[in-house]
N, C-alpha and C positions, 0 to 999 in steps of 0.2 A: 748740327751746327749751332743752333740757337743755344743749346746747353753749354757748348764750348765757349761761345761768345760771352754768355752770362758769367761764366766762371773765370775766364782768363782775360777777356778784353774789357768787359764792363767795369769792374772795379778800378782798373788802371786808367780807364777813360775818366772815371769820376775823380780820381786823384789829380789828373792833369787839368780838368776843367774847373776844379774848385781848390786851388792851391792853398788858399787861406784856411779852409776847413781842414785840409791835410796837415797843415802846421799845427793847428789846435789838437788834432788827434795825436800827432807826434809828441807834442809837449806833455799831454796827458800820459802817454806811454812812457816817456822818460821819467816823469815824476813817480809813476807807479813802479817802474823798474829800479829806480834808486832806493825806494822803500823796500823792495824785494831784496836788493843787494845788502841793505842794512841788516835785515833779518838773517840773510845767508851768512853774513860775517860772524854772527853768533855761533852758527853751526861750525864754520871753519875754525874758529878759535878752539872749540872743544875738541874737534877732530884732530887738529894739529898737535894738541897737547897730549891726548890720550889715545888717538886712533879709533875713537868710538863716535858713531853718529848719535848726537844727543837728541833723542826723540822728544825730550821735554822742552826744547827751546821755544817751540810755538806757544806752549802754555805758560812759559816764563814771560813772554810778551803780554799775554792775557793777564797774568797775575800782577805784573807791574802796572798795567793800565787800571785794573780793578782797585789796586791799593791807592793809586793817585786819585782817582775819581771818588773812591770811598772816603778818603780823608777830606777832600774838598766838599763833599756833601755834608760832612759833619762840622762844617764851618772853619776848617783850617785854611788859611790863606794859600794862594797858589804856590808862591815861592817856598814857603815852609813845607807844604805838602810834597813838593818836588824833592826837597832835601830829605824829608822823612822817608819818601819812597826809595831814594838812593840808599839810605841807611838800611832799609828793610831788604832790598835786593842784595846788598853787600853781605848782610848777615845771613841771608838765605844761601848765598854762594859758599860762605864759610861752613854753614851747617851741612850742605850737600857734600863738600869735600870731606868733612870729618865723619859724617854718619854714613854716607853712601859709598864714596869713592875709596877712602883710606882702607876700609876693611877688605876691599876687593882688589888691592894692588897685586899685580902679577897674575890675576885671573884671566881666563879667556875673554876675548873682546865681546863675544856673544853674551857673556854674563853681564858685562858692563852695559851693553846695549839694552838688555832686558831690565836692568836696574833703572835706566832712564825712562823706559816705558812705565814702570811702576811709579816713578817720580812724576811722570806726566799726569797720571790719574789722581795721585795724591794731591798735587798742587791745584788741579782743577776742582776737586772736591773741597779742599781747604779754602780756596778762593770763594767758592759758592757759600761755604759755611760762614766766612767772615763778612762778606759784602753782599750776599744775596745773588739771585740768578736773573734779575730783571735787566733789560737793556738800559744802559746808562748813557746819558749825553755828556761828553767831555768838552767843555768850553775852555779853550786856552787863550781866548781873547783875539783870535784871528777870524774875521768874518768869512763865511763860506760864500763869497761873492766874487764877481769877475770884473776885470777892467780890460780895456781894448788898447792894443798897440799895433799900429799899422793895419787895422782891420782884423786883427787876430785877438780873440777873447782868451784871457789867461785867468785862471782861478787863483785867488790869493792864497787860499789854504793849500792847494796843490803846489803852488810855487814855493811857499814857505817850507813845506814838507820836503820838497826836492832839494832846496838849498841846504836845509838842516842835515838831510841824509848825506848829501854830497860832501859837506864839511866834515862830518863825523867819519865817513868812509875814508876821506883823505888823511885825517888825523890818525886813524887806526893803521892805514897803510904805512905812514911814516913811522909809527910806533913799532910795527913789526920789523921794518927794514933798518932803522937807525938806532934804536935804543938797546941797552944792554939786556933788558928783559925780553925784548923782541928776538934778539939773537939767541938767548937761552931757550926761548920757546921753539925756535927753529931746530936747535940742537936736540931738544926733547922729542920733537916730532920725527926727527931722523932716526934716533936710537935712544931709547930710555936708559938702557944699561950704560952705554957710552957716556951719556950726559951725566949720570950719577957718578961715574968713575972720575970725571974731571971736576967734581964738586958742585954741580948744579943741583939745587934742592928741588927734587921733583914735586914733593907735596906743596911747597911754597908756590911753585909755578902753577900747579893746578888751582890753588886758591885764587891767585891773581887772574888766571884765565877765566874762571867761573865768575869772578867779580866783574871783570870787563864785559863778559857775556851778559851779565845781569844789567849793567848800565846800558848796553846796546838794546836790551829788551825794553828798558824804560823809554828810550827815545822812539823805538819802533812802536811800542804800545801807545805812546802819546800821538804819534802821527796817524796810525791806523784808527785809533779810538776817536780822534777828532774828526776823521773823515767819514767813518761808517758807524760810529757809536761803539761803546764798550759792551760787547756781548760775547757769549761763549764760542760763537763761530769764529771769533778773532784768532783762536788757536789754529783753526783749520786754514784760515787765510795765510797765517804765518808759515804753514807747511808748504805753501807755494814755493818756498825757498828750496825745496828738494829738487825740482827740475832745474832751478838756477844752479845748484851745486853740480848736478849731472852735466850741465853744459860747460860750466867754468872749471870744474875740478874741485874735489873735496878739500884740498890743502892749499888752495891758491886764493889770495886776497884779490889780485887783479881779475882772476877768473870769476869771483863772486860779483864783481862790478860788471864785467862784460856779460856774464850770464843774466844778471838782473835786467840790464838794459835790453838784451835780446828778447827776453820773455816779456818785459813790460811793453815795449814797442810792438812786438809781434802780436800779442794778444789784443791790443787796442786796434791795430790795423785789421786783424782778422774779424773782430767783432763788428766793426763799423762797416767794412766794405764787403766782407764775405758772409757775415752773419745773416743778413736778410735772405740770402739764397738758401739757407738751411734751417731757417726758423729761429735764428739767434742762439744765444747761450754758448757761443764758441769760446768766450773768455774763460768759462769754467773749466774747460778741458784742453784748451790749446797747448798750455805749457807742458802737460803730461804727455801728450801725443808727440810734441816736438822732442821732449827728452827721450822718449822711447825710440824715436827714429834716430836720434843722435847716438844712443847706446850701440846701435848696429854699426855705426861708422867709426866712432872714436869713443869707446867706453870710458877712457880715463879723463875725458873732458878737454876743453881747449887748452888749458894751462896746466893740466895734471901731468904727472910723470908716468910714463909707460912702464909698467912693472914687468920685468923679464925674469922668469924663474927657470933655472937650469934643472933638468930632470935626467 
């Protein structure tokens, strides 16, 4: 009985007796969830355009952050460093489309997936070659301090990251749904050959998609880098977007948002309230266990389309 009370009753009692602290945990979870959603959008972009899970998206986040902080360490002003990083990531997207994707058009999806794995290791090594492997502090001018509102402490850096991520996610959602390129992207995602037959330039769409994914990687790299430092484990943090995609659906922008919030809030609540019962570190594996359980119930995700194959 004591074990059941500790697991099921104790944490909920703590939530009720300390509502201010609960709000702080929820705010931290929402902030982290929005950043997960931002990274997940990069995966969604590539998957919608090519049907391939881009294993290199996490290291693109790392490469963007490394480039920005590397330029700043060499005396380049913040604004100019940001502009140059955008140029670098756009050029990288163009190079990936020309060198990696274009020769593999109409190949099996597994071949494209393996190509992104190779791209992952290349960018990681190339980033280390250019900027070194030491942990770097990224200072974007926002102090990592807190202020109090109605007895609730709110971290300025987390709040800024959450607002930035939310704005960018909203802009991308509108871009997908309302713009001509967004409609073309949805057409390409549905059927490559049909899109080509009505005059949609597939190769141009791929360049645009990879460029936007690169810009998303910049923002995600800045937010995560400012929070935890620019280090090579950043690419592994970005892969936390995989459970987000499993929950939300690999082709859904709203799914990336909902999945990110579920993972972000869920892992914070689990770590704070249930972590002490199992020795902590729930935050490291909670998302993957939740995704595994979700696969058993709804493998296509909350917003994913159920695929029915006739045999």
